[in-house]
C-alpha positions as CSV (number, residue, x, y, z in Angstrom):
1,M,-6.1,-74.4,15.4
2,M,-2.8,-73.2,13.6
3,G,-5.2,-71.0,11.3
4,F,-7.0,-69.6,14.8
5,A,-3.3,-69.1,16.2
6,C,-2.1,-67.1,13.4
7,S,-5.7,-65.0,12.8
8,H,-5.0,-64.7,16.4
9,R,-1.5,-63.4,16.3
10,K,-3.0,-61.3,13.4
11,M,-5.5,-59.8,15.2
12,N,-3.2,-58.6,18.7
13,F,-0.6,-57.3,15.8
14,L,-3.7,-55.0,14.3
15,I,-4.6,-53.6,17.7
16,V,-1.2,-53.1,18.7
17,F,-0.6,-51.3,15.4
18,L,-4.1,-49.3,15.5
19,S,-2.8,-48.5,19.2
20,F,0.3,-47.2,18.2
21,S,-0.8,-45.2,15.4
22,F,-3.2,-43.2,17.3
23,F,-0.8,-42.5,20.0
24,L,1.3,-41.3,17.2
25,S,-1.3,-39.3,15.8
26,C,-2.5,-37.9,19.3
27,C,1.3,-36.9,19.9
28,S,1.8,-35.1,16.8
29,F,-1.4,-32.9,17.4
30,S,-0.2,-32.0,20.5
31,E,2.9,-31.3,19.4
32,A,1.3,-29.4,16.6
33,Q,-0.8,-27.3,18.7
34,K,1.7,-24.9,20.4
35,V,-0.6,-22.3,21.7
36,P,-4.2,-23.3,23.6
37,A,-5.8,-20.3,21.3
38,M,-5.5,-17.5,19.5
39,Y,-7.1,-14.3,19.3
40,V,-7.1,-11.4,16.3
41,F,-7.7,-7.8,16.3
42,G,-7.5,-5.8,13.4
43,D,-8.8,-4.8,10.0
44,S,-9.2,-5.9,6.7
45,L,-5.4,-7.7,6.1
46,V,-6.9,-10.6,8.9
47,D,-10.7,-10.3,8.8
48,V,-12.2,-13.9,7.9
49,G,-15.9,-12.9,7.5
50,N,-17.0,-10.3,10.5
51,N,-18.0,-7.9,8.1
52,D,-20.3,-10.0,6.3
53,H,-22.6,-9.3,9.4
54,I,-21.9,-5.7,9.1
55,D,-24.2,-3.2,7.6
56,S,-21.4,-1.9,5.6
57,I,-19.9,-1.6,1.9
58,I,-16.6,-2.8,3.1
59,R,-17.0,-6.1,2.4
60,A,-15.7,-9.1,0.5
61,D,-18.4,-11.8,0.2
62,F,-18.9,-11.5,-3.7
63,P,-16.3,-12.7,-6.8
64,H,-13.8,-12.5,-7.6
65,N,-12.6,-12.9,-3.9
66,G,-11.7,-16.5,-2.6
67,V,-11.3,-17.5,-6.5
68,D,-8.7,-19.7,-4.8
69,Y,-10.0,-20.5,-1.4
70,P,-11.5,-24.2,-1.1
71,G,-14.6,-24.6,-3.1
72,R,-13.7,-21.2,-4.9
73,K,-15.9,-19.5,-2.0
74,A,-15.7,-15.9,-1.2
75,T,-15.8,-15.7,2.9
76,G,-15.4,-12.1,3.6
77,R,-11.4,-12.3,3.4
78,F,-9.9,-9.7,1.0
79,S,-7.9,-11.9,-0.6
80,N,-8.0,-14.4,-3.7
81,G,-7.3,-17.1,-1.0
82,N,-6.3,-17.4,3.0
83,N,-4.9,-14.4,4.4
84,S,-2.1,-13.5,7.5
85,A,-4.2,-14.7,9.8
86,D,-5.2,-18.1,8.3
87,F,-1.5,-19.1,7.8
88,I,-0.4,-17.5,11.3
89,A,-3.0,-19.7,13.1
90,E,-1.7,-23.0,10.9
91,K,1.6,-22.0,12.1
92,V,0.9,-22.2,15.9
93,G,-1.0,-25.3,15.2
94,L,-4.9,-24.3,15.8
95,P,-7.6,-23.8,13.3
96,T,-8.7,-20.1,11.9
97,P,-9.8,-18.1,14.8
98,P,-13.6,-18.0,13.7
99,P,-15.5,-14.3,13.6
100,Y,-16.9,-13.2,16.0
101,L,-19.7,-11.8,14.7
102,S,-20.7,-15.5,13.1
103,D,-21.9,-17.1,16.7
104,K,-21.9,-14.1,19.3
105,N,-22.9,-16.8,22.1
106,N,-19.8,-19.1,21.8
107,V,-17.1,-19.5,24.4
108,F,-14.9,-19.8,21.7
109,L,-12.4,-22.1,23.5
110,K,-10.0,-22.2,20.4
111,G,-9.7,-18.2,20.2
112,V,-12.0,-16.0,17.9
113,S,-11.4,-12.6,15.6
114,F,-12.8,-9.4,15.8
115,A,-10.9,-8.1,13.0
116,S,-12.7,-5.9,10.4
117,G,-12.4,-4.6,7.2
118,G,-12.0,-0.9,7.4
119,A,-11.4,-0.6,11.3
120,G,-9.1,1.8,12.4
121,I,-7.6,2.7,15.7
122,L,-9.4,5.7,15.6
123,N,-13.2,5.5,15.9
124,S,-13.5,8.5,13.1
125,T,-11.8,6.4,10.4
126,N,-14.6,4.5,8.2
127,N,-17.4,6.1,10.4
128,G,-19.6,6.8,7.4
129,V,-23.2,5.7,7.0
130,I,-22.6,3.1,4.5
131,S,-18.9,2.4,5.2
132,K,-19.0,1.1,8.9
133,A,-16.5,-1.1,10.6
134,L,-15.9,-2.8,14.2
135,H,-13.3,-0.4,15.1
136,L,-10.5,-1.1,17.4
137,S,-12.6,0.1,20.6
138,D,-15.5,-2.0,19.6
139,Q,-13.3,-5.2,19.4
140,V,-11.9,-4.9,22.8
141,R,-15.3,-4.6,24.3
142,L,-16.4,-7.4,22.6
143,F,-13.0,-9.3,23.8
144,S,-14.2,-8.5,27.2
145,T,-17.7,-10.3,27.0
146,V,-15.6,-13.3,25.5
147,Q,-13.2,-13.6,28.1
148,Q,-16.1,-13.4,30.9
149,K,-18.1,-16.6,29.3
150,L,-14.5,-18.2,29.4
151,V,-13.9,-17.3,33.1
152,N,-17.7,-18.9,33.4
153,Q,-16.9,-21.8,31.5
154,L,-13.5,-23.1,32.8
155,G,-13.0,-20.9,36.2
156,A,-11.1,-18.1,36.6
157,A,-7.8,-20.0,37.1
158,A,-8.1,-21.7,33.9
159,A,-9.2,-19.2,31.8
160,K,-6.0,-16.7,33.3
161,Q,-3.8,-19.3,32.6
162,Q,-5.3,-20.1,29.1
163,L,-5.2,-16.1,28.3
164,S,-1.6,-15.8,29.2
165,K,-0.2,-18.8,27.0
166,S,-2.5,-17.7,23.8
167,P,-1.1,-14.9,20.9
168,F,-2.7,-11.9,20.6
169,L,-2.4,-10.5,17.3
170,I,-3.3,-6.8,16.7
171,L,-2.6,-5.7,13.0
172,I,-4.0,-2.4,13.1
173,G,-3.4,1.2,11.7
174,S,-3.7,1.2,8.0
175,N,-6.8,2.4,7.4
176,D,-6.1,5.7,9.3
177,L,-3.1,6.3,7.8
178,I,-4.4,5.6,4.0
179,N,-7.8,7.7,5.0
180,Y,-5.6,10.6,5.9
181,F,-3.3,10.6,2.9
182,N,-6.3,9.4,0.0
183,S,-6.5,12.4,-2.4
184,D,-9.7,13.4,-1.3
185,S,-8.9,13.6,2.5
186,K,-9.9,16.4,4.3
187,H,-7.4,15.7,7.6
188,P,-4.3,17.3,6.3
189,K,-6.3,20.4,6.2
190,T,-7.2,20.3,10.1
191,T,-4.4,18.0,11.6
192,P,-0.7,18.0,11.0
193,P,0.4,14.4,10.5
194,Q,2.9,14.4,13.3
195,Q,-0.6,15.2,15.6
196,F,-2.3,12.6,13.6
197,V,0.1,9.7,13.8
198,D,0.7,10.8,17.8
199,Q,-3.2,10.8,18.4
200,M,-3.0,7.1,16.9
201,I,-0.2,6.1,19.2
202,A,-1.9,7.6,22.1
203,T,-5.2,5.8,21.4
204,L,-3.7,2.6,20.8
205,K,-1.9,2.3,24.1
206,P,-4.6,2.2,26.7
207,Y,-6.3,-0.7,24.5
208,L,-3.7,-2.6,24.8
209,Q,-3.3,-2.1,28.6
210,Q,-7.2,-3.0,28.8
211,L,-6.3,-6.5,27.2
212,H,-3.4,-6.7,29.3
213,G,-6.1,-6.0,32.4
214,L,-8.2,-8.8,30.6
215,G,-5.3,-11.3,30.9
216,A,-3.4,-10.9,27.8
217,R,0.4,-11.7,28.3
218,K,1.6,-12.2,24.3
219,F,1.3,-9.4,22.0
220,V,1.7,-9.9,17.9
221,I,2.2,-6.4,17.1
222,P,3.0,-6.0,13.0
223,A,4.1,-2.4,11.9
224,V,2.0,-0.5,9.6
225,P,3.3,-1.3,5.8
226,A,4.5,0.9,3.4
227,I,1.1,1.7,2.7
228,G,2.5,4.5,-0.1
229,C,3.3,1.4,-2.2
230,M,-0.3,-0.3,-2.6
231,P,-1.4,0.1,-5.9
232,L,-4.4,2.7,-5.0
233,L,-1.5,5.4,-3.3
234,R,0.5,4.7,-6.3
235,H,-2.5,5.3,-8.6
236,Q,-2.5,8.7,-7.2
237,H,1.4,9.7,-7.4
238,P,1.3,12.9,-9.2
239,N,3.7,11.8,-11.8
240,K,1.3,9.1,-13.2
241,T,4.5,6.7,-13.2
242,G,3.5,4.4,-10.4
243,E,5.5,5.1,-8.0
244,C,5.4,5.0,-4.5
245,L,3.9,7.7,-2.4
246,D,6.8,9.1,-0.3
247,G,4.8,11.1,2.2
248,A,2.4,8.5,3.2
249,N,5.5,5.8,3.5
250,Y,7.5,8.9,5.5
251,W,4.4,9.0,7.7
252,A,3.7,5.1,8.1
253,N,7.2,4.9,9.1
254,K,7.3,7.8,11.7
255,Y,4.1,5.9,12.9
256,N,5.8,2.6,13.4
257,Q,8.9,4.4,15.2
258,G,6.4,5.6,17.8
259,L,4.6,2.1,18.4
260,Q,8.0,0.5,19.0
261,S,8.4,3.4,21.7
262,M,5.3,2.7,23.1
263,L,5.9,-1.0,23.0
264,Q,9.2,-0.6,24.8
265,S,7.2,1.5,27.7
266,L,4.5,-0.9,28.1
267,K,6.9,-3.6,28.7
268,S,9.0,-1.6,31.1
269,S,5.6,-0.7,33.2
270,L,3.4,-3.8,32.7
271,N,3.8,-7.0,34.7
272,D,4.4,-10.0,32.2
273,F,3.8,-7.9,29.0
274,N,5.7,-9.6,26.2
275,Y,5.7,-8.8,22.4
276,S,6.7,-9.5,19.4
277,Y,7.1,-6.2,16.7
278,F,7.1,-7.2,13.3
279,D,8.6,-4.5,11.0
280,T,6.0,-5.3,7.8
281,Y,7.4,-1.6,6.7
282,N,10.8,-2.8,5.6
283,Y,10.3,-6.3,5.3
284,L,7.3,-5.5,2.4
285,L,9.9,-2.9,0.8
286,T,12.5,-5.8,0.8
287,I,10.2,-7.6,-1.1
288,I,9.3,-5.4,-3.6
289,Q,12.6,-4.1,-4.2
290,N,13.6,-8.0,-4.9
291,P,10.6,-9.7,-5.9
292,S,12.2,-12.4,-7.8
293,T,14.1,-13.8,-4.2
294,Y,10.4,-13.7,-2.5
295,G,8.9,-15.9,-5.9
296,F,7.3,-12.5,-7.3
297,K,7.6,-10.9,-10.3
298,E,4.4,-8.1,-10.6
299,V,5.3,-5.1,-7.6
300,K,3.0,-2.3,-8.8
301,A,-0.1,-3.6,-10.4
302,A,-3.1,-5.3,-8.6
303,C,-4.2,-8.8,-9.9
304,C,-8.1,-7.9,-9.5
305,G,-9.5,-4.2,-10.3
306,L,-9.7,-2.1,-13.4
307,G,-8.0,1.0,-14.8
308,R,-3.9,1.8,-14.5
309,L,-2.4,-0.4,-12.3
310,N,-5.9,-2.1,-11.8
311,A,-6.3,0.2,-8.8
312,E,-8.9,2.8,-10.1
313,I,-11.8,0.4,-9.5
314,P,-11.8,-2.3,-6.3
315,C,-12.4,-5.8,-7.1
316,T,-15.6,-6.5,-7.8
317,P,-17.8,-9.2,-10.1
318,I,-17.5,-7.1,-12.9
319,S,-13.3,-6.8,-12.4
320,I,-10.4,-8.4,-14.3
321,Y,-8.4,-10.6,-12.6
322,C,-4.8,-12.4,-13.5
323,S,-4.2,-15.9,-14.4
324,N,-1.0,-15.7,-12.7
325,R,-2.2,-14.7,-9.5
326,S,1.5,-16.2,-7.1
327,D,2.9,-13.5,-9.3
328,Y,1.5,-10.6,-8.2
329,I,1.7,-9.0,-4.4
330,F,-1.1,-7.5,-4.2
331,W,-4.1,-8.9,-4.9
332,D,-6.5,-5.5,-5.2
333,R,-5.5,-2.2,-4.6
334,Y,-5.6,-2.5,-0.9
335,H,-4.4,-5.9,0.1
336,P,-2.1,-8.5,-0.4
337,T,-2.3,-12.0,-2.3
338,E,-2.6,-15.4,-0.9
339,A,1.0,-15.6,-2.0
340,A,2.2,-12.6,-0.2
341,A,0.1,-13.1,3.0
342,S,1.9,-16.6,3.3
343,V,5.3,-14.9,2.7
344,L,4.8,-11.9,5.3
345,A,2.9,-14.7,8.2
346,S,5.9,-17.0,7.6
347,A,8.6,-14.2,8.8
348,V,6.0,-13.3,11.3
349,F,6.4,-17.0,12.9
350,S,10.1,-17.2,12.2
351,G,11.9,-14.1,10.8
352,S,15.3,-13.3,11.9
353,K,15.8,-10.3,14.7
354,Q,16.0,-7.6,11.9
355,Y,12.3,-7.9,11.0
356,A,11.0,-9.4,14.6
357,N,11.9,-7.7,17.6
358,P,12.2,-8.5,20.6
359,V,11.8,-12.0,19.4
360,N,9.3,-13.5,16.6
361,L,6.3,-15.4,17.6
362,N,7.6,-18.5,17.5
363,Q,10.0,-17.5,20.5
364,L,7.5,-15.2,22.0
365,I,4.9,-18.3,22.5
366,S,8.2,-20.1,24.0
367,L,8.4,-17.7,27.0
């Protein structure tokens, strides 16, 4: 009998222990998940595979991309591993939103990514026969179909509630400016840079208004980075010393100033329009000027590529790539390494007011 009582007590203890463990795991999961979903719009900086499903040469579903991704798999991310979308999703307690084109019929209850390598604010960016992308106009249109599916699945009130609490990450604009300042561009001969920047802002604004009309309330909008410091444009510097291309940086900064003014205007005119603007431009320059502070050593050259600064040829299976990837800011001639993307995502989530304005992402989701 005594043995039976002892076993009975052990069994009761085990049941209590397992129940308590289950309770803790449930609580920790719900606390970790800070938002119901996340919706991602943008270009190759946050593309997680949409371009794998597009008939375009702008893709990353081949080595050496993904060399540090689980299974050393090239997933369509323009990176040696995870990109900023992955890290930001992790910060808000969600799995990475999947690419829309991988499963068009899905309701995407936890969010979805429309981001597409090569995408621009302007439809004229990368609109060649073989260099296609889902531009922002396409991405917003596709979101409207997801929004309708969400309404059908959850009901209007619940869908509205979900969208109002979910961050909308919109990281776009770099390709428009890179194409303008690329050495073989014809844009400067036909459109003055100020006019081009103004056109970008004027085109972006109604897309944000449209997303707001569809239920978005919390926008995360990083600035265009200091594109003149990416390996491709350093490589094109006339003096061949690998310095940043000042003209490209000047106009990227001008665009960012216009973007901030436009966001402030939307905040004052739209009900419940809340946003976090992240100053990627100056944050990246700070990293470039103080690399060791952030754990980096190489700020000019790409890790993967060929030629001077590894920037003459893109990252392809025939390219060479560095073994010390976490020392590099740039993976290829355009994109950050996984290490740099992680640093940037952390700053987007919890950065100081110096870079995240008027609030950071963590503060935005608590509004």
